[in-house]
C-alpha positions in Angstrom: 0.1 0.3 0.1 1.3 3.5 -0.5 0.0 7.2 -1.2 -2.5 8.3 0.9 -6.7 7.0 1.2 -9.5 10.3 2.1 -13.0 9.2 3.5 -15.4 11.2 4.7 -18.4 10.8 7.0 -21.3 13.3 8.0 -22.1 13.3 11.9 -25.3 14.2 13.0 -25.6 15.5 17.1 -28.1 15.2 19.0 -30.3 18.1 19.3 -29.3 20.5 22.3 -29.5 24.0 23.3 -28.3 25.4 20.3 -30.2 23.2 18.1 -29.4 20.7 15.9 -26.0 20.5 14.8 -24.5 18.8 11.7 -21.1 18.4 11.1 -18.4 16.8 8.6 -15.1 15.9 9.0 -12.9 14.7 6.4 -10.0 12.4 7.7 -6.9 11.4 5.2 -4.5 8.8 6.1 -1.2 9.1 4.8 0.7 5.4 4.4 4.1 4.8 4.2 5.8 2.0 1.3 6.0 0.0 4.3 2.1 0.5 5.1 2.8 2.1 8.1 0.0 4.9 8.9 1.8 8.4 9.1 -0.5 10.9 9.3 -3.9 11.8 9.6 -5.6 15.7 8.4 -8.9 16.0 9.9 -11.3 19.0 8.5 -14.2 20.1 10.2 -17.1 21.4 8.9 -16.1 25.6 8.9 -13.4 24.4 6.4 -10.6 24.6 9.4 -7.5 21.9 9.1 -6.0 20.5 12.1 -3.0 18.3 11.1 -1.4 15.3 13.7 -0.1 12.6 13.9 -1.9 9.6 15.1 -1.5 6.0 16.0 -3.3 3.4 14.1 -2.5 -0.3 14.6 -1.0 -1.6 11.0 -0.5 -5.3 13.1 -2.1 -7.8 10.5 -5.6 -9.1 11.0 -6.6 -12.6 10.8 -8.8 -12.6 7.2 -9.9 -9.9 5.0 -13.2 -7.9 5.9 -15.4 -5.9 4.0 -15.4 -2.3 4.3 -17.3 0.1 2.4 -18.3 -2.5 -0.1 -14.7 -3.0 -1.0 -12.5 -6.0 0.3 -9.9 -5.2 2.1 -6.8 -7.1 3.0 -6.3 -7.5 6.6 -3.7 -4.9 6.9 -6.1 -2.4 5.0 -8.9 -3.9 7.7 -6.4 -3.2 10.3 -6.1 0.5 9.7 -10.0 1.3 8.1 -11.5 -0.1 11.3 -9.1 2.7 13.3 -10.1 5.3 11.1 -14.0 4.4 11.9 -13.4 4.6 15.3 -11.4 7.7 15.0 -14.2 9.8 12.9 -16.8 9.0 15.3 -14.8 10.8 18.0 -13.4 13.7 15.9 -16.9 14.8 14.5 -18.6 15.0 17.7 -15.3 17.0 18.0 -15.7 19.2 15.7 -19.7 19.3 16.4 -18.8 21.3 19.4 -15.6 23.4 19.0 -16.4 27.2 18.5 -19.6 26.9 20.5 -18.5 27.2 24.6 -20.4 24.1 25.0 -17.3 23.2 27.9 -18.9 20.1 30.2 -21.4 19.1 27.1 -18.2 18.6 24.8 -17.1 16.4 27.2 -20.0 14.3 28.2 -21.3 13.8 24.4 -17.0 13.3 23.5 -17.4 10.2 26.4 -20.8 9.2 24.9 -18.8 8.7 21.4 -16.4 6.6 22.9 -18.8 4.3 24.2 -20.6 4.2 21.2 -17.8 3.4 18.8 -16.7 1.0 21.0 -20.0 -0.4 21.8 -20.1 -0.6 17.9 -20.4 -4.2 16.2 -17.6 -3.1 13.5 -15.6 -1.9 16.1 -15.8 -5.1 17.7 -14.9 -7.3 15.0 -12.0 -5.2 14.3 -11.0 -6.0 17.9 -12.1 -9.8 17.3 -10.0 -9.7 13.8 -6.1 -8.8 14.9 -3.8 -11.7 14.3 -2.7 -13.0 17.7 0.8 -11.6 18.7 3.5 -14.1 19.0 7.5 -14.5 20.8 10.5 -14.4 18.7 12.8 -16.6 20.1 15.5 -16.7 18.2 16.9 -19.6 16.5 20.4 -20.8 14.7 20.7 -21.2 10.7 22.1 -24.1 11.2 22.1 -27.5 13.5 24.0 -30.6 13.9 23.8 -32.8 10.2 22.4 -29.4 8.5 24.6 -27.9 5.7 25.9 -24.8 6.4 25.3 -22.1 4.0 26.7 -18.4 4.9 25.8 -16.6 1.2 23.3 -14.0 2.7 26.6 -13.0 4.6 27.5 -10.1 2.8 31.4 -9.7 1.9 31.7 -6.2 0.6 34.5 -4.9 -1.4 38.1 -3.9 -0.2 37.5 -0.1 0.9 33.7 -0.1 0.2 33.9 2.1 3.8 37.0 4.1 2.9 38.6 5.2 6.5 37.9 8.6 8.0 39.2 11.5 9.3 40.5 10.3 13.4 38.5 12.9 14.8 35.6 12.7 12.6 32.4 13.1 14.6 30.6 9.9 15.7 27.3 11.4 13.7 29.1 11.7 10.3 30.4 7.9 10.6 27.0 5.8 10.9 27.8 3.8 7.8 31.2 2.2 9.4 29.0 0.3 11.9 27.2 -1.2 9.4 29.8 -2.4 6.6 32.9 -4.3 7.4 36.5 -2.9 7.3 38.5 -4.7 5.2 42.3 -4.5 3.5 42.9 -7.6 2.2 41.5 -9.1 -1.1 40.5 -12.2 -2.3 43.6 -11.9 -4.1 45.7 -11.5 -0.8 46.8 -7.8 -1.9 46.3 -5.1 0.5 44.7 -2.6 -0.6 42.9 0.5 0.1 42.4 3.2 2.5 42.4 1.0 5.4 45.8 -0.5 4.6 48.1 0.4 7.5 51.7 -0.2 5.1 53.0 -2.5 7.6 56.4 -3.7 6.2 57.3 -7.0 6.1 59.0 -7.4 9.3 56.1 -6.2 10.7 53.5 -9.0 9.2 56.1 -11.8 9.6 56.1 -10.8 13.1 52.5 -10.8 13.6 52.2 -14.0 11.6 55.1 -16.0 14.0 52.5 -14.3 16.8 49.6 -16.0 15.6 50.9 -19.5 15.0 52.9 -19.2 18.5 49.3 -18.6 20.3 47.9 -21.2 18.1 50.6 -23.9 19.0 50.3 -22.9 22.4 46.6 -23.2 22.5 46.8 -26.9 21.1 50.0 -27.6 23.3 47.4 -26.6 26.6 44.3 -28.3 25.4 46.4 -31.8 24.9 47.1 -31.2 28.7 43.8 -30.9 29.5 42.8 -34.1 27.5 45.7 -35.6 29.7 44.7 -34.8 32.9 47.1 -31.9 33.9 44.8 -29.4 34.2 41.6 -28.6 34.6 39.9 -26.7 32.1 41.3 -24.3 29.0 39.7 -21.9 26.1 41.2 -22.0 22.6 41.3 -18.8 20.2 41.3 -21.2 17.2 40.3 -18.8 14.2 39.9 -15.4 16.2 44.0 -14.8 16.8 43.7 -11.8 15.0 41.4 -10.0 17.5 44.4 -10.0 20.5 47.8 -10.4 18.2 46.6 -7.8 15.7 45.5 -5.4 18.0 47.9 -5.5 20.9 50.9 -4.6 17.8 48.9 -1.9 17.6 49.0 -0.2 21.0 51.9 0.8 22.8 53.2 -1.3 25.2 52.2 1.0 28.4 49.0 0.8 27.3 46.8 -1.4 29.7 44.6 -4.4 28.0 41.6 -5.6 30.0 40.6 -8.8 28.6 38.1 -11.3 28.3 38.8 -15.0 28.5 40.4 -15.7 25.3 42.8 -13.0 25.0 45.8 -15.2 25.3 47.5 -13.3 22.6 48.1 -10.2 24.3 50.4 -11.7 26.8 51.8 -13.4 23.8 52.2 -10.9 21.4 53.4 -8.6 24.8 56.5 -11.6 25.0 55.0 -12.3 28.3 57.3 -15.9 29.1 55.0 -18.6 28.0 56.3 -21.2 30.9 54.9 -18.3 33.4 51.7 -18.6 31.4 52.0 -22.3 31.9 52.2 -21.8 35.6 49.2 -20.2 36.1 47.5 -22.5 33.9 48.5 -26.0 36.2 48.2 -23.6 39.5 51.7 -25.0 40.4 54.0 -23.4 42.7 55.2 -21.6 40.4 52.2 -20.0 39.8 52.5 -16.1 40.1 49.2 -16.0 41.5 49.3 -18.9 44.0 46.6 -20.9 42.6 44.2 -18.4 43.5 42.6 -17.8 39.8 41.5 -20.2 36.9 43.1 -22.2 35.1 43.4 -19.7 32.1 42.6 -16.1 34.0 46.0 -14.9 34.1 46.9 -11.4 35.6 50.2 -9.6 34.3 50.3 -6.3 35.8 54.0 -5.2 34.5 52.8 -6.3 30.8 49.8 -4.2 30.8 47.1 -7.4 31.6 44.5 -6.7 33.7 43.7 -9.5 36.3 40.6 -11.8 34.2 37.5 -11.7 35.7 34.9 -14.8 35.4 32.3 -12.5 35.7 31.0 -11.2 32.5 31.6 -7.6 31.2 33.5 -6.7 34.7 36.4 -5.6 32.7 34.4 -3.3 30.4 33.7 -0.3 34.0 37.0 -1.2 35.1 39.0 -0.1 31.5 36.4 2.9 31.7 37.4 3.4 35.2 41.1 3.0 34.5 40.9 5.8 31.2 39.4 8.1 32.9 42.1 8.1 35.7 44.6 8.0 33.0 43.2 11.6 31.6 42.6 13.1 34.9 46.3 12.4 35.6 47.1 14.7 32.2 49.1 11.1 31.1 49.1 9.5 27.3 48.1 5.9 28.2 44.9 4.7 27.0 42.8 1.5 27.4 41.2 -1.8 25.8 38.9 -3.8 26.9 37.7 -6.9 25.3 34.3 -8.8 25.6 32.2 -11.3 23.3 29.1 -11.1 21.4 27.0 -12.5 24.3 28.4 -10.1 27.3 27.0 -7.4 25.3 23.8 -8.4 27.4 25.7 -7.7 30.5 24.3 -4.0 32.4 28.5 -3.6 32.7 28.5 -3.1 28.8 26.0 -0.1 28.6 27.0 1.3 32.0 30.2 1.4 30.7 29.7 3.0 27.3 27.4 5.4 29.4 30.5 6.5 31.3 32.7 7.0 28.2 30.7 8.7 26.7 29.9 11.4 28.7 33.2 11.4 30.4 35.3 11.3 26.5 37.1 8.2 28.1 39.7 7.5 26.3 39.1 3.2 26.2 39.1 1.4 23.1 35.4 -1.2 23.2 36.0 -4.5 21.3 33.5 -7.0 20.7 34.6 -9.9 19.0 31.8 -11.4 18.0 32.4 -15.2 17.0 29.2 -16.0 16.5 28.9 -18.3 19.5 28.3 -18.3 23.1 28.7 -21.6 24.9 26.2 -23.1 23.0 23.6 -20.3 21.7 24.3 -18.2 18.8 24.7 -14.7 18.6 21.1 -13.7 18.2 20.0 -14.0 21.7 22.6 -11.0 22.5 20.5 -8.8 19.4 22.6 -9.6 16.7 19.5 -10.4 14.4 18.0 -6.7 14.8 21.2 -4.9 13.9 25.1 -5.0 14.2 27.0 -4.8 17.7 28.8 -1.9 16.5 25.5 -0.1 16.2 25.8 -0.1 19.6 28.0 3.1 19.4 25.5 5.4 17.7 23.1 4.6 20.9 25.7 6.5 22.9 27.3 9.0 20.4 30.5 7.5 20.4 32.0 6.3 17.3 31.3 2.6 15.5 33.7 -0.1 13.6 32.7 -3.4 12.0 35.3 -5.0 11.3 36.7 -8.3 9.1 38.0 -10.2 12.4 39.6 -12.7 9.7 41.9 -10.1 8.5 44.7 -9.0 10.5 45.4 -6.0 8.6 41.9 -4.6 8.8 42.1 -5.2 12.5 45.2 -3.2 13.0 43.8 -0.5 11.2 41.2 -0.1 12.9 42.8 -0.6 15.9 45.3 1.7 15.2 42.6 4.1 14.2 41.0 4.0 17.5 44.0 4.2 19.6 44.8 7.4 17.6 41.7 8.8 18.3 41.8 7.9 22.1 45.3 9.4 22.7 44.8 12.9 21.0 41.3 13.3 23.2 39.3 12.2 20.3 37.0 10.3 22.6 36.0 6.5 22.6 35.7 3.9 19.9 33.3 0.7 19.9 34.8 -2.0 17.3 33.0 -5.2 16.6 35.3 -7.8 15.2 32.8 -9.8 12.4 34.9 -13.6 13.6 34.0 -17.1 13.9 34.8 -19.4 17.1 36.4 -22.1 15.0 36.4 -24.7 17.9 34.8 -25.6 21.3 34.2 -22.6 23.6 36.3 -24.4 26.1 37.4 -28.1 26.8 33.7 -28.6 28.6 32.0 -27.9 25.3 31.0 -30.1 22.1 30.5 -27.5 19.5 29.3 -31.0 17.6 26.0 -31.1 19.9 24.6 -27.9 18.5 25.7 -26.3 15.0 26.7 -27.7 12.0 30.1 -29.7 11.4 31.5 -27.7 8.5 30.5 -24.2 9.5 34.0 -23.2 10.5 35.2 -24.1 7.1 32.6 -22.6 5.1 33.1 -19.2 6.9 33.0 -16.8 4.1 35.8 -14.5 5.9 38.3 -17.6 5.9 40.9 -18.5 8.7 43.2 -15.4 9.7 46.5 -16.7 9.9 45.9 -18.7 6.4 44.8 -14.7 5.2 48.2 -13.3 6.5 50.3 -16.5 5.0 48.8 -16.4 1.7 49.3 -12.4 1.3 53.0 -12.3 2.6 53.3 -15.1 -0.1 51.8 -12.8 -2.5 54.0 -9.9 -2.0 57.0 -12.3 -1.6 57.8 -12.0 1.4 56.9 -15.5 2.4 56.8 -19.1 1.1 55.3 -22.6 2.7 58.6 -23.9 3.0 59.6 -21.1 5.7 55.7 -21.4 7.0 55.8 -25.4 8.0 60.0 -24.9 9.4 58.1 -22.5 11.6 55.1 -23.9 13.0 57.7 -27.0 13.8 60.3 -24.2 15.4 57.5 -22.3 17.3 55.6 -26.2 18.5 59.0 -26.9 19.6 59.6 -24.2 21.8 56.5 -24.2 23.3 56.9 -28.3 23.8 60.1 -27.1 25.6 57.8 -24.4 27.6 55.5 -26.8 28.7 58.3 -29.5 30.1 60.2 -26.5 32.4 56.5 -25.4 33.7 55.8 -28.9 34.3 58.4 -29.0 36.7 56.3 -26.9 39.2 53.8 -29.0 39.5 50.8 -30.4 37.5 47.0 -30.5 38.6 47.1 -33.7 41.3 50.4 -34.0 41.9 51.2 -32.1 45.1 53.5 -29.2 43.5 51.4 -26.4 44.8 51.7 -23.2 47.4 51.0 -24.1 50.8 47.7 -23.9 51.7 47.8 -21.1 54.0 49.1 -18.9 51.2 45.1 -18.9 50.0 45.0 -16.9 53.6 47.8 -14.6 52.8 48.0 -10.9 51.0 44.3 -9.8 51.5 45.1 -8.2 54.7 48.5 -6.0 55.2 48.2 -7.5 58.7 46.0 -11.0 59.0 43.1 -10.9 61.7 43.1 -12.8 64.6 40.1 -14.8 63.1 41.8 -15.9 60.0 44.8 -17.1 61.8 41.9 -19.2 63.9 41.1 -20.6 60.4 44.0 -21.3 59.0 45.7 -23.4 62.2 42.4 -25.0 62.5 42.6 -25.7 58.2 46.5 -26.8 59.0 45.7 -29.3 62.0 43.0 -30.9 59.9 45.2 -31.5 56.8 47.9 -33.4 59.6 45.2 -35.5 60.7 44.1 -36.5 57.9 47.4 -37.5 55.8 50.2 -37.2 59.2 52.9 -35.4 60.5 55.1 -35.3 57.1 52.4 -33.5 55.5 53.5 -30.3 55.3 56.7 -31.9 53.9 54.9 -33.0 50.9 
């Protein structure tokens, strides 16, 4: 439906002290192309025009109805009955306008409303509405289905050009809906977003991503061997932690989620120390107080990971605000998954950052899946995650998360913006979780087996490798040799870390350390609890227990 529909009715008002009044009201209903009623113009009998929008239902009816001798579609019928109800009220009002009826007008208006509601046609209108229903998000593919991502629009490289780093958020809304890309299908880096990185930097980026992948594989096997209780791989998402970190300064503070171990690897944190934290052994700097993959490394600009979703978002904003209040030059960057955007902390953080123009970079790793539910439960069916920036008046970028150069470029743009008081940026990395959520998860139970292989944006490691080969800075032979080198290095680190103990082998920090490092001086009641625990252990395991 489109254009406008005009109806004219004549309402005869009952005799009053002023005599019989007859008023004519013309209602013009203007329908937009999507069949949404937008405007009703009421012209009374004196020719005066009252123009105002009226909300009329456009919900479909159960079935077509006869109206004014014509068969109407369910949508039309629904609207026309609404117009009829409106006319009964409007025409009554028009008949008394300008005659000072006051209370009489109110009385007649109430009567008109009651009469309209009692009219059989109005009753039909209500009964003819289609029933409401609730939408429950459902992934497109389940186990046994053949995955098909043909509906995903992959734009050409540089379809969205790189704006000035101080562009107004209102002027770059398109960036939140498009897809920033640098690497084309021909493996060439082109366009305005191309960061122009030299070959050495690109090879180092590839090395870090491969080292992360080798580390993940080794620690995954360690969990399966019973050496640790839990692990989470970042397979398919390596660029979102490695390339982003390379675009930051070494003293910028990172507030990671639980799949950004690539930050530590990029900043050359010792692999042995990472493994010690995973094993919670005697060499664990955290003394076994964190879950296996929840690292903490303050000296490396890596804020402690929390198992509670999105708590790091307001923490990152607070840190950034503190940095700005001290007139420092350091900024903060924070990561979360797509599902975490549904948490209240996410929105609180964006509000504070927008209000105080905090130098912080928000990153949403949209890998399509939470533990076993897809991103639709976090709102991805409605719009992009980057678009959430628009409502807060901050810059939003949607980026090909498997294009390491695009990820680097977006982070560099946002970092430069924050570092020069341009304000916060929200970046969505459109990527895919290649394997399970964790070692406790079996993705084969809820998604099609070949989804990652069919993902239209490919694999981040493969794409970067192919780019280096295409520019003559790499080869398949060098790539295989590097994989073997890094695998050997990770294996050696694992052997060293396991000398400090693994799960259940007794090489851990003394149990009394769980009471330490909380108070400057331990309170009396904790001293009593600690001693009671130690006595129970001696009774259970014998006098030589403390020496084991």
